[in-house]
N, C-alpha and C positions, 0 to 999 in steps of 0.2 A: 225297674226304673233306674235311669242313669244318674249318677251324682254329678254335680257341677264341678268341672275342672276349667277354671277361667284361663283360657289361652287366647292369644291373638290368632287371627286367621292364618298367618304365616307359620306360627308355632304349631298349630293344629295340622296343617299340611305336612310339615316336617316330621312331626312325631308319628303321623300315620304312615309316612314313607319308611320311617325307622321300623315300625311294627310289621311292615311288609318285607323287611329284611334287606332293604336297599343300602348300598354303601354310600359314603359321603359324595363321591364323584357322581353317582347315579342320581342322588337327591339333588345335587346342584343343577344337573341337566334338567331334571323334572321341574324344578322350581324356577329355572331361568336365572340363577345367580351363580356367583363364583364359589369355589370350594371353601375359601376363607370365610365367606358369609355363612355358609352352612356350619363351619366349625364354631364360629361365634355364637350362632343360635343354639347349637348343641351344648356349648359350655354353659349358657344361661339356663337351659333346661336341666342339665346335670346338677347344677346348684339348687335349682328349685325343687327337684325331686330327690335330692341327696343321693345321686347315683354317679358312677364313674365309667359306665359302659353303655353302649347303645342298646344292648339287650336288656340290661338292668333298667334303663330308662323306659323301654317299651313295657316291661312288666309293671313298673311303678305307675306308669300312666294308666294302663288298663285296670290295675287294681284300684286306683283312685277313681276312675270313671265308673267302674261297676260296683265298687264297694266290697269286692271279694278279695280274699287272699289266696295265694297259690302255694303249693308245696315246693315249687321250684320253677326256674325260668321256663323249662320245657312244657310246663302245664299250660302256659298262656302263649308264649311266643316261640314260634319255630322259625329260625332264620332260613333264608333262601339258601339252598345247597350251592356250594362253590363248585366251579368247574374242575373236573379232574385234570391234573397235569399229565400230559403225554410223555412217555419215556422217549429219550432220544434214540434214533434208529442206529 
């Protein structure tokens, strides 16, 4: 059974995008808002969940929602792999 985490619809969409490993710019495009709006929403959520990173926020949200604790960030949240940089020719 899921615990209640009272978030607005916009906060819920944003935090689910964070859990999927999206970056701020990608979240802004997905939500149809500017990056500065995403930054403000994230800052409010960081304060609410007492976190200072997007990964920490995702973990704290999932822990609050499920009522479970994790042994580390990787136990719950796996970020989207970054693209490898190509070496110059």
